[in-house]
PyMOL Python script that loads the backbone (N, CA, C, O; Angstrom):
from pymol import cmd

cmd.read_pdbstr("""\
ATOM      1  N   MET A   1     -31.164  13.724 160.122  1.00  0.00           N
ATOM      2  CA  MET A   1     -30.242  12.966 160.951  1.00  0.00           C
ATOM      3  C   MET A   1     -29.041  12.565 160.100  1.00  0.00           C
ATOM      4  O   MET A   1     -29.206  12.042 158.998  1.00  0.00           O
ATOM      5  N   ASN A   2     -27.831  12.808 160.609  1.00  0.00           N
ATOM      6  CA  ASN A   2     -26.654  12.456 159.821  1.00  0.00           C
ATOM      7  C   ASN A   2     -26.329  10.975 159.958  1.00  0.00           C
ATOM      8  O   ASN A   2     -26.885  10.280 160.809  1.00  0.00           O
ATOM      9  N   ASP A   3     -25.415  10.499 159.102  1.00  0.00           N
ATOM     10  CA  ASP A   3     -25.055   9.083 159.097  1.00  0.00           C
ATOM     11  C   ASP A   3     -24.449   8.635 160.417  1.00  0.00           C
ATOM     12  O   ASP A   3     -24.603   7.478 160.807  1.00  0.00           O
ATOM     13  N   PHE A   4     -23.759   9.541 161.110  1.00  0.00           N
ATOM     14  CA  PHE A   4     -23.071   9.176 162.341  1.00  0.00           C
ATOM     15  C   PHE A   4     -24.059   8.683 163.395  1.00  0.00           C
ATOM     16  O   PHE A   4     -23.730   7.787 164.172  1.00  0.00           O
ATOM     17  N   CYS A   5     -25.234   9.238 163.433  1.00  0.00           N
ATOM     18  CA  CYS A   5     -26.248   8.854 164.420  1.00  0.00           C
ATOM     19  C   CYS A   5     -27.184   7.779 163.891  1.00  0.00           C
ATOM     20  O   CYS A   5     -28.013   7.262 164.640  1.00  0.00           O
ATOM     21  N   SER A   6     -27.069   7.442 162.641  1.00  0.00           N
ATOM     22  CA  SER A   6     -27.981   6.487 162.027  1.00  0.00           C
ATOM     23  C   SER A   6     -27.789   5.094 162.610  1.00  0.00           C
ATOM     24  O   SER A   6     -26.675   4.574 162.659  1.00  0.00           O
ATOM     25  N   LYS A   7     -28.893   4.502 163.050  1.00  0.00           N
ATOM     26  CA  LYS A   7     -28.829   3.146 163.595  1.00  0.00           C
ATOM     27  C   LYS A   7     -28.769   2.111 162.482  1.00  0.00           C
ATOM     28  O   LYS A   7     -28.324   0.985 162.703  1.00  0.00           O
ATOM     29  N   ASP A   8     -29.217   2.488 161.282  1.00  0.00           N
ATOM     30  CA  ASP A   8     -29.230   1.554 160.161  1.00  0.00           C
ATOM     31  C   ASP A   8     -27.842   1.020 159.835  1.00  0.00           C
ATOM     32  O   ASP A   8     -27.679  -0.170 159.568  1.00  0.00           O
ATOM     33  N   ILE A   9     -26.854   1.886 159.854  1.00  0.00           N
ATOM     34  CA  ILE A   9     -25.504   1.448 159.496  1.00  0.00           C
ATOM     35  C   ILE A   9     -25.000   0.410 160.491  1.00  0.00           C
ATOM     36  O   ILE A   9     -24.265  -0.504 160.119  1.00  0.00           O
ATOM     37  N   PHE A  10     -25.393   0.549 161.755  1.00  0.00           N
ATOM     38  CA  PHE A  10     -24.968  -0.416 162.761  1.00  0.00           C
ATOM     39  C   PHE A  10     -25.734  -1.729 162.644  1.00  0.00           C
ATOM     40  O   PHE A  10     -25.219  -2.778 163.028  1.00  0.00           O
ATOM     41  N   LYS A  11     -26.949  -1.686 162.123  1.00  0.00           N
ATOM     42  CA  LYS A  11     -27.755  -2.897 161.979  1.00  0.00           C
ATOM     43  C   LYS A  11     -27.407  -3.695 160.735  1.00  0.00           C
ATOM     44  O   LYS A  11     -27.473  -4.924 160.746  1.00  0.00           O
ATOM     45  N   LYS A  12     -27.032  -2.997 159.650  1.00  0.00           N
ATOM     46  CA  LYS A  12     -26.868  -3.678 158.368  1.00  0.00           C
ATOM     47  C   LYS A  12     -25.519  -3.451 157.707  1.00  0.00           C
ATOM     48  O   LYS A  12     -25.152  -4.185 156.789  1.00  0.00           O
ATOM     49  N   GLY A  13     -24.781  -2.456 158.153  1.00  0.00           N
ATOM     50  CA  GLY A  13     -23.549  -2.079 157.475  1.00  0.00           C
ATOM     51  C   GLY A  13     -22.422  -3.076 157.653  1.00  0.00           C
ATOM     52  O   GLY A  13     -22.376  -3.828 158.626  1.00  0.00           O
ATOM     53  N   THR A  14     -21.519  -3.066 156.694  1.00  0.00           N
ATOM     54  CA  THR A  14     -20.318  -3.889 156.802  1.00  0.00           C
ATOM     55  C   THR A  14     -19.347  -3.213 157.762  1.00  0.00           C
ATOM     56  O   THR A  14     -19.525  -2.052 158.132  1.00  0.00           O
ATOM     57  N   SER A  15     -18.329  -3.949 158.154  1.00  0.00           N
ATOM     58  CA  SER A  15     -17.331  -3.369 159.059  1.00  0.00           C
ATOM     59  C   SER A  15     -16.645  -2.169 158.413  1.00  0.00           C
ATOM     60  O   SER A  15     -16.357  -1.182 159.090  1.00  0.00           O
ATOM     61  N   LYS A  16     -16.386  -2.246 157.128  1.00  0.00           N
ATOM     62  CA  LYS A  16     -15.729  -1.123 156.441  1.00  0.00           C
ATOM     63  C   LYS A  16     -16.639   0.094 156.369  1.00  0.00           C
ATOM     64  O   LYS A  16     -16.170   1.224 156.510  1.00  0.00           O
ATOM     65  N   GLU A  17     -17.927  -0.117 156.152  1.00  0.00           N
ATOM     66  CA  GLU A  17     -18.867   1.007 156.106  1.00  0.00           C
ATOM     67  C   GLU A  17     -18.968   1.698 157.464  1.00  0.00           C
ATOM     68  O   GLU A  17     -18.981   2.926 157.544  1.00  0.00           O
ATOM     69  N   ILE A  18     -19.040   0.906 158.521  1.00  0.00           N
ATOM     70  CA  ILE A  18     -19.106   1.478 159.866  1.00  0.00           C
ATOM     71  C   ILE A  18     -17.816   2.225 160.176  1.00  0.00           C
ATOM     72  O   ILE A  18     -17.847   3.330 160.717  1.00  0.00           O
ATOM     73  N   HIS A  19     -16.688   1.623 159.834  1.00  0.00           N
ATOM     74  CA  HIS A  19     -15.377   2.246 160.066  1.00  0.00           C
ATOM     75  C   HIS A  19     -15.272   3.567 159.313  1.00  0.00           C
ATOM     76  O   HIS A  19     -14.829   4.568 159.876  1.00  0.00           O
ATOM     77  N   GLN A  20     -15.675   3.576 158.054  1.00  0.00           N
ATOM     78  CA  GLN A  20     -15.617   4.804 157.255  1.00  0.00           C
ATOM     79  C   GLN A  20     -16.528   5.885 157.819  1.00  0.00           C
ATOM     80  O   GLN A  20     -16.176   7.064 157.800  1.00  0.00           O
ATOM     81  N   MET A  21     -17.687   5.495 158.317  1.00  0.00           N
ATOM     82  CA  MET A  21     -18.601   6.470 158.894  1.00  0.00           C
ATOM     83  C   MET A  21     -17.977   7.127 160.126  1.00  0.00           C
ATOM     84  O   MET A  21     -18.050   8.344 160.291  1.00  0.00           O
ATOM     85  N   ILE A  22     -17.367   6.317 160.987  1.00  0.00           N
ATOM     86  CA  ILE A  22     -16.765   6.857 162.208  1.00  0.00           C
ATOM     87  C   ILE A  22     -15.534   7.688 161.887  1.00  0.00           C
ATOM     88  O   ILE A  22     -15.386   8.796 162.403  1.00  0.00           O
ATOM     89  N   THR A  23     -14.648   7.169 161.041  1.00  0.00           N
ATOM     90  CA  THR A  23     -13.419   7.911 160.741  1.00  0.00           C
ATOM     91  C   THR A  23     -13.710   9.188 159.965  1.00  0.00           C
ATOM     92  O   THR A  23     -12.943  10.148 160.038  1.00  0.00           O
ATOM     93  N   GLY A  24     -14.804   9.205 159.228  1.00  0.00           N
ATOM     94  CA  GLY A  24     -15.189  10.418 158.513  1.00  0.00           C
ATOM     95  C   GLY A  24     -15.592  11.553 159.444  1.00  0.00           C
ATOM     96  O   GLY A  24     -15.600  12.715 159.038  1.00  0.00           O
ATOM     97  N   GLN A  25     -15.924  11.229 160.678  1.00  0.00           N
ATOM     98  CA  GLN A  25     -16.316  12.228 161.666  1.00  0.00           C
ATOM     99  C   GLN A  25     -15.140  12.732 162.499  1.00  0.00           C
ATOM    100  O   GLN A  25     -15.284  13.687 163.261  1.00  0.00           O
ATOM    101  N   LEU A  26     -13.973  12.092 162.357  1.00  0.00           N
ATOM    102  CA  LEU A  26     -12.809  12.489 163.151  1.00  0.00           C
ATOM    103  C   LEU A  26     -12.188  13.763 162.598  1.00  0.00           C
ATOM    104  O   LEU A  26     -12.201  13.987 161.387  1.00  0.00           O
ATOM    105  N   PRO A  27     -11.644  14.597 163.477  1.00  0.00           N
ATOM    106  CA  PRO A  27     -10.980  15.817 163.006  1.00  0.00           C
ATOM    107  C   PRO A  27      -9.664  15.467 162.318  1.00  0.00           C
ATOM    108  O   PRO A  27      -9.102  14.402 162.577  1.00  0.00           O
ATOM    109  N   PRO A  28      -9.164  16.338 161.452  1.00  0.00           N
ATOM    110  CA  PRO A  28      -7.872  16.095 160.812  1.00  0.00           C
ATOM    111  C   PRO A  28      -6.765  16.049 161.871  1.00  0.00           C
ATOM    112  O   PRO A  28      -6.856  16.706 162.908  1.00  0.00           O
ATOM    113  N   ILE A  29      -5.737  15.278 161.597  1.00  0.00           N
ATOM    114  CA  ILE A  29      -4.637  15.175 162.561  1.00  0.00           C
ATOM    115  C   ILE A  29      -3.469  16.039 162.111  1.00  0.00           C
ATOM    116  O   ILE A  29      -3.268  16.288 160.923  1.00  0.00           O
ATOM    117  N   ASN A  30      -2.717  16.479 163.087  1.00  0.00           N
ATOM    118  CA  ASN A  30      -1.504  17.263 162.834  1.00  0.00           C
ATOM    119  C   ASN A  30      -0.344  16.541 163.492  1.00  0.00           C
ATOM    120  O   ASN A  30      -0.010  16.819 164.644  1.00  0.00           O
ATOM    121  N   GLY A  31       0.264  15.631 162.781  1.00  0.00           N
ATOM    122  CA  GLY A  31       1.354  14.842 163.332  1.00  0.00           C
ATOM    123  C   GLY A  31       0.819  13.580 163.990  1.00  0.00           C
ATOM    124  O   GLY A  31      -0.392  13.376 164.081  1.00  0.00           O
ATOM    125  N   GLY A  32       1.739  12.734 164.448  1.00  0.00           N
ATOM    126  CA  GLY A  32       1.339  11.488 165.089  1.00  0.00           C
ATOM    127  C   GLY A  32       0.682  10.512 164.142  1.00  0.00           C
ATOM    128  O   GLY A  32      -0.201   9.750 164.537  1.00  0.00           O
ATOM    129  N   TYR A  33       1.110  10.532 162.893  1.00  0.00           N
ATOM    130  CA  TYR A  33       0.460   9.709 161.873  1.00  0.00           C
ATOM    131  C   TYR A  33       0.585   8.211 162.147  1.00  0.00           C
ATOM    132  O   TYR A  33      -0.332   7.445 161.852  1.00  0.00           O
ATOM    133  N   ILE A  34       1.716   7.797 162.709  1.00  0.00           N
ATOM    134  CA  ILE A  34       1.901   6.373 162.990  1.00  0.00           C
ATOM    135  C   ILE A  34       0.880   5.912 164.024  1.00  0.00           C
ATOM    136  O   ILE A  34       0.216   4.892 163.834  1.00  0.00           O
ATOM    137  N   TRP A  35       0.754   6.663 165.119  1.00  0.00           N
ATOM    138  CA  TRP A  35      -0.190   6.281 166.175  1.00  0.00           C
ATOM    139  C   TRP A  35      -1.626   6.393 165.697  1.00  0.00           C
ATOM    140  O   TRP A  35      -2.473   5.585 166.081  1.00  0.00           O
ATOM    141  N   ASN A  36      -1.904   7.367 164.880  1.00  0.00           N
ATOM    142  CA  ASN A  36      -3.245   7.505 164.324  1.00  0.00           C
ATOM    143  C   ASN A  36      -3.581   6.284 163.471  1.00  0.00           C
ATOM    144  O   ASN A  36      -4.675   5.729 163.575  1.00  0.00           O
ATOM    145  N   GLY A  37      -2.649   5.876 162.639  1.00  0.00           N
ATOM    146  CA  GLY A  37      -2.868   4.703 161.792  1.00  0.00           C
ATOM    147  C   GLY A  37      -3.074   3.437 162.602  1.00  0.00           C
ATOM    148  O   GLY A  37      -3.921   2.607 162.270  1.00  0.00           O
ATOM    149  N   ARG A  38      -2.301   3.294 163.658  1.00  0.00           N
ATOM    150  CA  ARG A  38      -2.450   2.114 164.519  1.00  0.00           C
ATOM    151  C   ARG A  38      -3.798   2.127 165.233  1.00  0.00           C
ATOM    152  O   ARG A  38      -4.460   1.097 165.362  1.00  0.00           O
ATOM    153  N   GLY A  39      -4.187   3.298 165.688  1.00  0.00           N
ATOM    154  CA  GLY A  39      -5.489   3.417 166.352  1.00  0.00           C
ATOM    155  C   GLY A  39      -6.634   3.095 165.412  1.00  0.00           C
ATOM    156  O   GLY A  39      -7.593   2.425 165.798  1.00  0.00           O
ATOM    157  N   LEU A  40      -6.537   3.569 164.183  1.00  0.00           N
ATOM    158  CA  LEU A  40      -7.589   3.293 163.203  1.00  0.00           C
ATOM    159  C   LEU A  40      -7.621   1.815 162.826  1.00  0.00           C
ATOM    160  O   LEU A  40      -8.689   1.263 162.564  1.00  0.00           O
ATOM    161  N   SER A  41      -6.449   1.172 162.799  1.00  0.00           N
ATOM    162  CA  SER A  41      -6.400  -0.270 162.530  1.00  0.00           C
ATOM    163  C   SER A  41      -7.054  -1.051 163.663  1.00  0.00           C
ATOM    164  O   SER A  41      -7.792  -2.007 163.424  1.00  0.00           O
ATOM    165  N   LEU A  42      -6.777  -0.636 164.898  1.00  0.00           N
ATOM    166  CA  LEU A  42      -7.409  -1.280 166.048  1.00  0.00           C
ATOM    167  C   LEU A  42      -8.923  -1.079 166.001  1.00  0.00           C
ATOM    168  O   LEU A  42      -9.687  -2.008 166.266  1.00  0.00           O
ATOM    169  N   LEU A  43      -9.345   0.120 165.667  1.00  0.00           N
ATOM    170  CA  LEU A  43     -10.776   0.406 165.553  1.00  0.00           C
ATOM    171  C   LEU A  43     -11.430  -0.515 164.526  1.00  0.00           C
ATOM    172  O   LEU A  43     -12.499  -1.068 164.785  1.00  0.00           O
ATOM    173  N   LEU A  44     -10.803  -0.685 163.373  1.00  0.00           N
ATOM    174  CA  LEU A  44     -11.355  -1.558 162.340  1.00  0.00           C
ATOM    175  C   LEU A  44     -11.454  -2.997 162.839  1.00  0.00           C
ATOM    176  O   LEU A  44     -12.454  -3.671 162.591  1.00  0.00           O
ATOM    177  N   THR A  45     -10.431  -3.469 163.535  1.00  0.00           N
ATOM    178  CA  THR A  45     -10.451  -4.832 164.068  1.00  0.00           C
ATOM    179  C   THR A  45     -11.592  -5.012 165.060  1.00  0.00           C
ATOM    180  O   THR A  45     -12.286  -6.028 165.029  1.00  0.00           O
ATOM    181  N   MET A  46     -11.790  -4.039 165.935  1.00  0.00           N
ATOM    182  CA  MET A  46     -12.877  -4.122 166.911  1.00  0.00           C
ATOM    183  C   MET A  46     -14.243  -4.109 166.217  1.00  0.00           C
ATOM    184  O   MET A  46     -15.158  -4.828 166.618  1.00  0.00           O
ATOM    185  N   ILE A  47     -14.369  -3.293 165.187  1.00  0.00           N
ATOM    186  CA  ILE A  47     -15.635  -3.241 164.443  1.00  0.00           C
ATOM    187  C   ILE A  47     -15.868  -4.561 163.711  1.00  0.00           C
ATOM    188  O   ILE A  47     -16.995  -5.056 163.672  1.00  0.00           O
ATOM    189  N   GLU A  48     -14.812  -5.134 163.129  1.00  0.00           N
ATOM    190  CA  GLU A  48     -14.949  -6.429 162.456  1.00  0.00           C
ATOM    191  C   GLU A  48     -15.434  -7.490 163.442  1.00  0.00           C
ATOM    192  O   GLU A  48     -16.291  -8.310 163.109  1.00  0.00           O
ATOM    193  N   TYR A  49     -14.885  -7.469 164.650  1.00  0.00           N
ATOM    194  CA  TYR A  49     -15.313  -8.415 165.677  1.00  0.00           C
ATOM    195  C   TYR A  49     -16.789  -8.203 166.025  1.00  0.00           C
ATOM    196  O   TYR A  49     -17.550  -9.167 166.122  1.00  0.00           O
ATOM    197  N   LEU A  50     -17.193  -6.943 166.212  1.00  0.00           N
ATOM    198  CA  LEU A  50     -18.588  -6.663 166.553  1.00  0.00           C
ATOM    199  C   LEU A  50     -19.541  -7.064 165.432  1.00  0.00           C
ATOM    200  O   LEU A  50     -20.635  -7.561 165.699  1.00  0.00           O
ATOM    201  N   VAL A  51     -19.139  -6.854 164.189  1.00  0.00           N
ATOM    202  CA  VAL A  51     -19.984  -7.272 163.059  1.00  0.00           C
ATOM    203  C   VAL A  51     -20.092  -8.798 163.035  1.00  0.00           C
ATOM    204  O   VAL A  51     -21.164  -9.341 162.766  1.00  0.00           O
ATOM    205  N   TYR A  52     -18.996  -9.480 163.313  1.00  0.00           N
ATOM    206  CA  TYR A  52     -19.033 -10.944 163.419  1.00  0.00           C
ATOM    207  C   TYR A  52     -20.035 -11.364 164.501  1.00  0.00           C
ATOM    208  O   TYR A  52     -20.843 -12.268 164.289  1.00  0.00           O
ATOM    209  N   MET A  53     -19.976 -10.698 165.665  1.00  0.00           N
ATOM    210  CA  MET A  53     -20.885 -11.025 166.765  1.00  0.00           C
ATOM    211  C   MET A  53     -22.334 -10.679 166.405  1.00  0.00           C
ATOM    212  O   MET A  53     -23.261 -11.388 166.796  1.00  0.00           O
ATOM    213  N   ARG A  54     -22.521  -9.600 165.668  1.00  0.00           N
ATOM    214  CA  ARG A  54     -23.870  -9.224 165.229  1.00  0.00           C
ATOM    215  C   ARG A  54     -24.449 -10.306 164.328  1.00  0.00           C
ATOM    216  O   ARG A  54     -25.612 -10.685 164.461  1.00  0.00           O
ATOM    217  N   GLU A  55     -23.620 -10.798 163.407  1.00  0.00           N
ATOM    218  CA  GLU A  55     -24.096 -11.785 162.438  1.00  0.00           C
ATOM    219  C   GLU A  55     -24.251 -13.176 163.050  1.00  0.00           C
ATOM    220  O   GLU A  55     -25.175 -13.904 162.687  1.00  0.00           O
ATOM    221  N   SER A  56     -23.373 -13.555 163.961  1.00  0.00           N
ATOM    222  CA  SER A  56     -23.417 -14.917 164.491  1.00  0.00           C
ATOM    223  C   SER A  56     -24.188 -15.039 165.803  1.00  0.00           C
ATOM    224  O   SER A  56     -24.765 -16.090 166.083  1.00  0.00           O
ATOM    225  N   LYS A  57     -24.204 -13.986 166.602  1.00  0.00           N
ATOM    226  CA  LYS A  57     -24.838 -14.066 167.928  1.00  0.00           C
ATOM    227  C   LYS A  57     -25.982 -13.073 168.108  1.00  0.00           C
ATOM    228  O   LYS A  57     -26.552 -12.969 169.195  1.00  0.00           O
ATOM    229  N   ASN A  58     -26.316 -12.347 167.050  1.00  0.00           N
ATOM    230  CA  ASN A  58     -27.411 -11.366 167.087  1.00  0.00           C
ATOM    231  C   ASN A  58     -27.239 -10.286 168.147  1.00  0.00           C
ATOM    232  O   ASN A  58     -28.225  -9.849 168.741  1.00  0.00           O
ATOM    233  N   ILE A  59     -26.015  -9.847 168.397  1.00  0.00           N
ATOM    234  CA  ILE A  59     -25.839  -8.739 169.334  1.00  0.00           C
ATOM    235  C   ILE A  59     -26.079  -7.427 168.598  1.00  0.00           C
ATOM    236  O   ILE A  59     -25.874  -7.338 167.388  1.00  0.00           O
ATOM    237  N   GLU A  60     -26.503  -6.437 169.319  1.00  0.00           N
ATOM    238  CA  GLU A  60     -26.749  -5.122 168.735  1.00  0.00           C
ATOM    239  C   GLU A  60     -25.466  -4.304 168.781  1.00  0.00           C
ATOM    240  O   GLU A  60     -24.766  -4.292 169.794  1.00  0.00           O
ATOM    241  N   ILE A  61     -25.161  -3.626 167.689  1.00  0.00           N
ATOM    242  CA  ILE A  61     -24.000  -2.735 167.628  1.00  0.00           C
ATOM    243  C   ILE A  61     -24.508  -1.304 167.703  1.00  0.00           C
ATOM    244  O   ILE A  61     -25.510  -0.950 167.082  1.00  0.00           O
ATOM    245  N   ASN A  62     -23.804  -0.496 168.470  1.00  0.00           N
ATOM    246  CA  ASN A  62     -24.071   0.934 168.488  1.00  0.00           C
ATOM    247  C   ASN A  62     -22.758   1.657 168.772  1.00  0.00           C
ATOM    248  O   ASN A  62     -21.749   1.037 169.107  1.00  0.00           O
ATOM    249  N   TYR A  63     -22.793   2.954 168.635  1.00  0.00           N
ATOM    250  CA  TYR A  63     -21.576   3.744 168.812  1.00  0.00           C
ATOM    251  C   TYR A  63     -20.993   3.555 170.212  1.00  0.00           C
ATOM    252  O   TYR A  63     -19.780   3.406 170.362  1.00  0.00           O
ATOM    253  N   GLY A  64     -21.839   3.561 171.225  1.00  0.00           N
ATOM    254  CA  GLY A  64     -21.372   3.397 172.600  1.00  0.00           C
ATOM    255  C   GLY A  64     -20.679   2.071 172.826  1.00  0.00           C
ATOM    256  O   GLY A  64     -19.693   2.003 173.560  1.00  0.00           O
ATOM    257  N   LYS A  65     -21.181   1.015 172.204  1.00  0.00           N
ATOM    258  CA  LYS A  65     -20.575  -0.308 172.354  1.00  0.00           C
ATOM    259  C   LYS A  65     -19.174  -0.323 171.738  1.00  0.00           C
ATOM    260  O   LYS A  65     -18.262  -0.951 172.275  1.00  0.00           O
ATOM    261  N   ILE A  66     -19.013   0.359 170.626  1.00  0.00           N
ATOM    262  CA  ILE A  66     -17.694   0.437 169.992  1.00  0.00           C
ATOM    263  C   ILE A  66     -16.730   1.193 170.898  1.00  0.00           C
ATOM    264  O   ILE A  66     -15.591   0.766 171.089  1.00  0.00           O
ATOM    265  N   VAL A  67     -17.179   2.307 171.454  1.00  0.00           N
ATOM    266  CA  VAL A  67     -16.331   3.101 172.354  1.00  0.00           C
ATOM    267  C   VAL A  67     -15.928   2.272 173.571  1.00  0.00           C
ATOM    268  O   VAL A  67     -14.760   2.278 173.959  1.00  0.00           O
ATOM    269  N   ARG A  68     -16.875   1.562 174.178  1.00  0.00           N
ATOM    270  CA  ARG A  68     -16.561   0.744 175.361  1.00  0.00           C
ATOM    271  C   ARG A  68     -15.596  -0.382 175.018  1.00  0.00           C
ATOM    272  O   ARG A  68     -14.706  -0.696 175.808  1.00  0.00           O
ATOM    273  N   LEU A  69     -15.762  -0.991 173.852  1.00  0.00           N
ATOM    274  CA  LEU A  69     -14.886  -2.091 173.460  1.00  0.00           C
ATOM    275  C   LEU A  69     -13.450  -1.624 173.268  1.00  0.00           C
ATOM    276  O   LEU A  69     -12.518  -2.411 173.431  1.00  0.00           O
ATOM    277  N   MET A  70     -13.259  -0.356 172.925  1.00  0.00           N
ATOM    278  CA  MET A  70     -11.917   0.182 172.693  1.00  0.00           C
ATOM    279  C   MET A  70     -11.159   0.455 173.992  1.00  0.00           C
ATOM    280  O   MET A  70      -9.967   0.760 173.947  1.00  0.00           O
ATOM    281  N   GLU A  71     -11.815   0.354 175.143  1.00  0.00           N
ATOM    282  CA  GLU A  71     -11.128   0.542 176.416  1.00  0.00           C
ATOM    283  C   GLU A  71     -10.174  -0.624 176.639  1.00  0.00           C
ATOM    284  O   GLU A  71     -10.493  -1.768 176.317  1.00  0.00           O
ATOM    285  N   LEU A  72      -9.004  -0.326 177.190  1.00  0.00           N
ATOM    286  CA  LEU A  72      -7.954  -1.331 177.352  1.00  0.00           C
ATOM    287  C   LEU A  72      -8.436  -2.552 178.125  1.00  0.00           C
ATOM    288  O   LEU A  72      -8.126  -3.679 177.739  1.00  0.00           O
ATOM    289  N   LYS A  73      -9.180  -2.355 179.197  1.00  0.00           N
ATOM    290  CA  LYS A  73      -9.646  -3.503 179.991  1.00  0.00           C
ATOM    291  C   LYS A  73     -10.540  -4.425 179.164  1.00  0.00           C
ATOM    292  O   LYS A  73     -10.519  -5.640 179.361  1.00  0.00           O
ATOM    293  N   ASN A  74     -11.322  -3.867 178.244  1.00  0.00           N
ATOM    294  CA  ASN A  74     -12.194  -4.685 177.405  1.00  0.00           C
ATOM    295  C   ASN A  74     -11.426  -5.366 176.283  1.00  0.00           C
ATOM    296  O   ASN A  74     -11.778  -6.471 175.870  1.00  0.00           O
ATOM    297  N   ILE A  75     -10.386  -4.719 175.790  1.00  0.00           N
ATOM    298  CA  ILE A  75      -9.526  -5.360 174.792  1.00  0.00           C
ATOM    299  C   ILE A  75      -8.838  -6.562 175.427  1.00  0.00           C
ATOM    300  O   ILE A  75      -8.723  -7.616 174.802  1.00  0.00           O
ATOM    301  N   ARG A  76      -8.381  -6.406 176.665  1.00  0.00           N
ATOM    302  CA  ARG A  76      -7.749  -7.528 177.383  1.00  0.00           C
ATOM    303  C   ARG A  76      -8.713  -8.699 177.532  1.00  0.00           C
ATOM    304  O   ARG A  76      -8.321  -9.852 177.353  1.00  0.00           O
ATOM    305  N   LYS A  77      -9.968  -8.411 177.859  1.00  0.00           N
ATOM    306  CA  LYS A  77     -10.965  -9.473 177.996  1.00  0.00           C
ATOM    307  C   LYS A  77     -11.138 -10.225 176.682  1.00  0.00           C
ATOM    308  O   LYS A  77     -11.302 -11.445 176.678  1.00  0.00           O
ATOM    309  N   LEU A  78     -11.102  -9.501 175.574  1.00  0.00           N
ATOM    310  CA  LEU A  78     -11.235 -10.150 174.265  1.00  0.00           C
ATOM    311  C   LEU A  78     -10.080 -11.096 173.989  1.00  0.00           C
ATOM    312  O   LEU A  78     -10.265 -12.150 173.381  1.00  0.00           O
ATOM    313  N   LEU A  79      -8.889 -10.721 174.434  1.00  0.00           N
ATOM    314  CA  LEU A  79      -7.712 -11.545 174.176  1.00  0.00           C
ATOM    315  C   LEU A  79      -7.818 -12.921 174.808  1.00  0.00           C
ATOM    316  O   LEU A  79      -7.253 -13.885 174.290  1.00  0.00           O
ATOM    317  N   ILE A  80      -8.530 -13.026 175.913  1.00  0.00           N
ATOM    318  CA  ILE A  80      -8.637 -14.321 176.589  1.00  0.00           C
ATOM    319  C   ILE A  80      -9.978 -15.004 176.334  1.00  0.00           C
ATOM    320  O   ILE A  80     -10.235 -16.085 176.864  1.00  0.00           O
ATOM    321  N   SER A  81     -10.822 -14.387 175.537  1.00  0.00           N
ATOM    322  CA  SER A  81     -12.124 -14.989 175.248  1.00  0.00           C
ATOM    323  C   SER A  81     -12.020 -15.938 174.061  1.00  0.00           C
ATOM    324  O   SER A  81     -10.983 -16.026 173.404  1.00  0.00           O
ATOM    325  N   ASN A  82     -13.087 -16.628 173.810  1.00  0.00           N
ATOM    326  CA  ASN A  82     -13.141 -17.606 172.726  1.00  0.00           C
ATOM    327  C   ASN A  82     -13.641 -16.922 171.452  1.00  0.00           C
ATOM    328  O   ASN A  82     -14.820 -17.014 171.111  1.00  0.00           O
ATOM    329  N   ILE A  83     -12.738 -16.241 170.757  1.00  0.00           N
ATOM    330  CA  ILE A  83     -13.099 -15.567 169.514  1.00  0.00           C
ATOM    331  C   ILE A  83     -12.351 -16.227 168.364  1.00  0.00           C
ATOM    332  O   ILE A  83     -11.315 -16.855 168.583  1.00  0.00           O
ATOM    333  N   PRO A  84     -12.855 -16.097 167.153  1.00  0.00           N
ATOM    334  CA  PRO A  84     -12.184 -16.704 166.001  1.00  0.00           C
ATOM    335  C   PRO A  84     -10.730 -16.227 165.872  1.00  0.00           C
ATOM    336  O   PRO A  84     -10.411 -15.080 166.185  1.00  0.00           O
ATOM    337  N   ALA A  85      -9.884 -17.103 165.419  1.00  0.00           N
ATOM    338  CA  ALA A  85      -8.443 -16.829 165.342  1.00  0.00           C
ATOM    339  C   ALA A  85      -8.116 -15.592 164.520  1.00  0.00           C
ATOM    340  O   ALA A  85      -7.178 -14.870 164.858  1.00  0.00           O
ATOM    341  N   ASN A  86      -8.857 -15.327 163.453  1.00  0.00           N
ATOM    342  CA  ASN A  86      -8.519 -14.184 162.603  1.00  0.00           C
ATOM    343  C   ASN A  86      -8.760 -12.850 163.303  1.00  0.00           C
ATOM    344  O   ASN A  86      -8.294 -11.823 162.811  1.00  0.00           O
ATOM    345  N   TYR A  87      -9.469 -12.825 164.428  1.00  0.00           N
ATOM    346  CA  TYR A  87      -9.665 -11.591 165.185  1.00  0.00           C
ATOM    347  C   TYR A  87      -8.686 -11.489 166.351  1.00  0.00           C
ATOM    348  O   TYR A  87      -8.674 -10.479 167.055  1.00  0.00           O
ATOM    349  N   GLN A  88      -7.872 -12.508 166.565  1.00  0.00           N
ATOM    350  CA  GLN A  88      -6.922 -12.510 167.670  1.00  0.00           C
ATOM    351  C   GLN A  88      -5.568 -11.947 167.276  1.00  0.00           C
ATOM    352  O   GLN A  88      -4.774 -11.609 168.154  1.00  0.00           O
ATOM    353  N   GLU A  89      -5.283 -11.838 166.017  1.00  0.00           N
ATOM    354  CA  GLU A  89      -3.953 -11.409 165.571  1.00  0.00           C
ATOM    355  C   GLU A  89      -3.787  -9.925 165.634  1.00  0.00           C
ATOM    356  O   GLU A  89      -2.723  -9.408 165.292  1.00  0.00           O
TER     357      GLU A  89
END
""", "prot")
cmd.dss("prot")
cmd.show_as("cartoon", "prot")
cmd.util.cbc("prot")
cmd.orient("prot")
């Protein structure tokens, strides 16, 4: 089983480890570097939030949850929710 499917990284990994695992599976890009960088920054922020929730509220993280959180409607919900200030910027 490769790291991408490993549940261990989602249970114990840091936000950077999870981010590196996911981005390591992405295909190389040909142009659009600015948007790619912004997307990867957003991905890291969402993963940091999920790791915070895992540690403080015992929620389970998995690949599907990360994908769902990246949907615009779910990002909007986060903006109006009660999350720590450092995840709102």
